[in-house]
N, C-alpha and C positions, 0 to 999 in steps of 0.2 A: 864658264868656259864655252868654247865653240861647240856647236851641236855635232853629235856623232850618230851614224846609222850603221846597223849591222844586219846581216842576212843569214838565215838558217832555214833548214827544211823541217817541217813538222808533219809526220814523224820523220826523224833523221834516217839516213841510210841510202843505199842503192835501191832503185825502184825497178820492179819487174815490168816487162811490157804489159800494158793493160791496167797497170796499177795506178794509184793516185797518191798525191802528196800536196802539200801547200808550201809555197815559198813565202816566208815571213820576212818583212822588213820592220825592224824595231829601231826607233829613234829616240835619243835623249834630246828632245827638242820641243818647241812650241808647235802650234798648228801649222799645217802645210800639207804637202803631198809627197808620197813615195812614188818614184818612177822606177819601174823594173826594166832592166836592160839585159839582153842576151847577145853575146858576141859583139858587144858595143852598139847594138841596135836597140832603139827604144821600143819596148813592147806595149806596156800598159802603165796607166797612172791611176793611183787610188788615193783618196783622202786618208790621212792618218787619223785614227781614232784611238785615243789613249796611248799615243806614241807608236801605234802599230798599224800596218797594212798587210793584208793577206792576199796572195795570188794563187788560187787553187789550180791544180793540174790534174785532170782525170783522164783515164784511158791513155796513159803515157806511151809514147813511141820513141824510136831513136831520134826523131826530129826534136823531141823535147830535151834530149841530152845536150850538155854543153855548159859553158861558163855564163853565170848570171851575176848581176850586181844591182844594188839599189842606190838611187840618188835621192837626197832630201832636197825638195824644191819649195821655196817660199817666196812669194812675190815675183815669180818668174826667174828667180836666181837659184842656181845649185849651191847649197850651203854645206853639203857633206856627201861623201861617196863611201860606200861600203867596200869591204874586201871582196874578192871574187869567190863565188861558190861554184864548184864544179859538180853538176848533176849527172849521174850515171844511170842509164836505163839498160838493163841486161837480164837475161833469163837466170833464174836461181837453179843451180844444179847440185848444190850441197845440201845436206840435211839442216834443218833449222836448229840453231844452238839454244841452250837453256841458260839463262842468267840467274845466278844466285848471289846473295850478299851475306857476308859473315861479319860479325856475330849475329846481326839482325838488321831489318830495314829501318829500325828506330834506335838511335844511339845517342849517347851524351856527347857534347862538344869535347874534342880532345881525344876521343876514342880512335882506335885503329880499325879501319874498315877494309875488307877484302871483297872485290867483285870477282866472281868466278864465271867464266863463259865456257860452257861445256859443249863440245861438238864431237860427233862420232866420225871424225876424219883425222888420220894421224898427223897430217902436215899442214893443218889450217892455221893461219894467223887470224886474229880477230880485232875488231875495232870496238871500243867502248864509247857509246854516245851518251851525251847529256842533252836532253831536249832543250832547245832555246839557246844552246851554246853556239857562238859563231866562229870559235876557233876550231882548228883541226881536232878530230876526235882522238882520244888516247888509243895507242896501239898496244895490243897484247901479243908479244912475240910468240912465234911457233914453239919455242922451247920452254914456254911457261904457260900456266893456265890462269894466272891471277893478275889482277891489277890492284895494287895496294894504295890506300890513302892513310899515311901514318898518323896524322892528327886531323880529324875532320872538324870543320867549322860550318857555320850557317850557309856560307857561300857554296858548299858542296851539296846542299840539298837539291832535290829535283828528281825528274823521271829519267831513269837510265835504261838503256837497252844495248845489245851487242849484235854484231854481224860479222861473219867470217868469210874468208876467201882462201883459195888455194891456187897454186900454179904461178908460173913466171911469164912465159910467152903467151899462154892462153889462160887468163884468169877466170876462175869459176867462183861464183858467190853463193852464199846461203841466203835464206830469208832473214828477216830481223827477228831477234828473240822476243820473248815476253818482255814487258817493261816492268821495272820495279821503282817504287818511290822511296828515296832515301830521306828520312826525317832526322834532323839534328836538333836535340833539345838543349 
C-alpha cells in the first residue's frame, strides 16, 4: 500500500513552560526523510531511521505551541502527510494525578482492564494517553473516574499515562501522571 506517516509527542501531553518533549514522526515506508512543519511552515528535516525521526524540543515556550505535522519525503517528492498535532505549552496549576490499572498491569488477552486516573480536584476531566499513539487520547469524563477496555488484545499494550484539566473559559492543567506499562499475554 501507499506509505503513511504519523506524528506524536513522547512523552505525550501538555508541556509546561521550560519543559521538554520530543515530536516523533513514524513512517510505514522505505528510506527517506521526515520533514517537520509548524503552522504550514517547514521547520526541520531528519533522515528516517527504522521508520522514525525525532525532533526534540527543550526549554519549551509559548512560541513552541501550535499545530505540527510531518511529511514523508523520498527523492524530493512528498509521498505522505500526517494528521495535525496540536502542541500546548502552559503552566500546571492542578495537582498531579495518579494512574492505576486494574486488575493488574499484566493480563491475559480477552481480560477486562480498567485505568483509574485519580486527582484531588472535584471537577477535573482527564485524558488517558498511550505513548506512540497518533490519534486523539481517550477522555475520562468529569463524572467518571475510570476508562475501561472490555476485552484487551496485544494492540492495547504499551505505556499509559494520564493528565487532567479543569475549567471552561480559563483551562488549568495538571502535570502528567506516573506512567504504567500494560502487558497483554
